[in-house]
N, C-alpha and C positions, 0 to 999 in steps of 0.2 A: 402483288403476289397472288397467284392462283392456288388455292388449297388442293385443287384437283391434281396438281403436279406432284403432290406429296401424299397421295392416297396410301401408298405402301408404308408410310410412317405413322399411320393412325393406329392407336392402341388396339382397336377392335379388329384390325387386319393382321395382327401378329399371332402366330401360332404359339410362341413362347408364353404370352401373357395368360391365356386361360389355363395352360398347363401349370404355370407357376402359381397362379392364384388358387387353383383347385388343390394342388399339392400342399400348399400352406394350410388351407382349410382342413384337409383330411388329417395332416400331421397334428394340427391343433386339437383335433378331436381326441387324440391319444392322451393329451396332458392330464385331464382329470383322473385317468386311470394310472398313469405312470408316476406323476408327481408324488403321491402319497408313498410310493415305493422308493423314492429318491432317484428315479430314473428319468432320463430324457428319451426322446424318440431315437436318437442315435445310439444310446446305450441299448435300447430295446432291439434294434435291428442287428447290432453286433451280437447280442445274445442269440438271436435267431440263427445267424450264421454258425455260431458255435454249437448250438443244440442240434443242428443238422449234421455237422462234422466237427467233432472236438479235435484239438491238437492241430491247428493250422497256423501258417505263418501270417505275420502282419500284412504282407503283400497280398496273400490270398483273400484275407478279409477285405482289404481295400478294393481289390478287383471286384469282388462280389457286390460290394455296396457302392461302387463308383465314388470312393472317397480317397483323397490323397493322404500321405503319411502325416502331414501337418494337422489335418483334421482328426485323424484317427488316433494319433499318439496320446493326446490329452484324455480322450475317451477311455482308452485302454488303461492309462495310468489311474484314472479314477476307479475303474472297475477292479483294478489290482489293489488299490488302497482300501477299497471296501471289502476285499476278500472274496470277490466273485471269480477272479481268474488268477492264473500264475503265468509268468513268462519264463520259458525254459530255453536254454541254449543246449543244443544237442552235440554230443561228443563227436559225431561224424563230421560236423561242420559248425564250428563255434560261431560263425557269422550269422547262422540261421537262428532266429528267435521264433519259437512256436508258442501259441497262446493255448492254454489248457484251462478248462472250467474246473473250479473247485466244487466241493459238495454244495457249498452255499450257492454257487452259480447254477448248479443243476436244480436246486430247490426253487430258485426264482421261476423256473419254467412252470411249476405248479401254480405259483402265485399269479401268473399273467395269462394262464391258458384260456380264460374266457374273454379276454380283450378283443380278439378278432371278431367274435360274434357280436359284441357290443358295438364295434365300429361298423360292421355290416348292417346292423339294425338302424344305424344313424344315417345311412345312405338311402335316398329315395329311388334309386335305380332298381330295376327288376334284376333277377339273377342272370337272365340272358343279356341284359344291357351291361351288367358288371363283367361278365365273361368276355363280351365284345371289347370293352374298354381295356381289360387286361391284355387281350390278344393284340390290340392295336399298339398299346404302350410298349409291350415287350418287343414287338416288331420294330417299332421306332428306335428303341434302345439298341437293338442289333444293327440297325442301319447307321446309327450315329457313332458306332465304335471305330 
């Protein structure tokens, strides 16, 4: 068997692997900041969506975060049980459930406001390199939809 025939299957030739490994490393950097607050990274990004636009449907949150309902539902349930959000059905259409931040949910924003700066300091890339990475990744996300 000639390994040269399978060059495309080597780990270092896969685009997915460095993206996956880097994403895991970056997300893990959030843990020391979020864990004392009882939050996971997924809770944190759900909060970010709601802080940008409160009163959104579960589907809108899932679309923004590239998460399916099976992943999102337990996260929302925990945030609701902790008193951070409320689920409301609207009289116009009882099938539509909107997620609304409670006062406690809005207060969390103040508690986490310094986390992005802490994460940015933990990266060895320059500001220009970070901007380039953002641009490339968001371009790739758009192409993969």
